[in-house]
C-alpha positions, -999 to +999 in steps of 0.1 A: -198-412-002-214-387+020-215-366-016-237-394-028-262-391+006-263-356+000-274-357-038-299-381-031-313-356+001-315-329-022-332-348-049-355-356-022-362-325-011-366-312-047-395-339-053-415-334-025-419-297-033-424-299-070-456-307-090-439-326-116-411-347-097-399-366-133-384-335-145-365-330-113-326-332-123-297-331-103-258-327-119-229-332-098-201-313-106-166-315-086-144-283-082-114-270-066-138-253-036-163-283-033-190-301-052-216-282-070-250-293-071-268-282-101-308-287-095-328-283-123-368-286-119-401-279-145-405-239-155-436-236-135-420-256-101-392-231-102-409-208-077-419-241-051-380-250-050-368-208-045-399-199-020-410-162-013-372-142-011-354-173-017-367-192+018-369-226+006-338-225-013-320-210+015-336-238+038-323-266+010-288-247+016-289-253+053-297-287+057-270-293+030-245-279+049-258-292+084-258-330+066-220-325+057-192-334+078-166-318+089-141-331+068-161-336+036-158-313+007-181-281+012-216-289-013-230-260-030-267-260-043-277-238-075-307-240-085-306-233-127-332-227-155 
């Protein structure tokens, strides 16, 4: 249940940052280490999601980590092309 809320949270944050929110997609994959959320945005919006020196991407990952509970599986956010 918490994983679905995290996915919605990442989607909301990404759509708030980009100029083409309709092109934001998130694919959820479960592995032995945890849950991987692959975030895809339009190519011209990659810089907005990553930020200077990766600061925006790091902030997104920090919020995701803080929003998952101790008993939940860890959630990893990957920004892919």
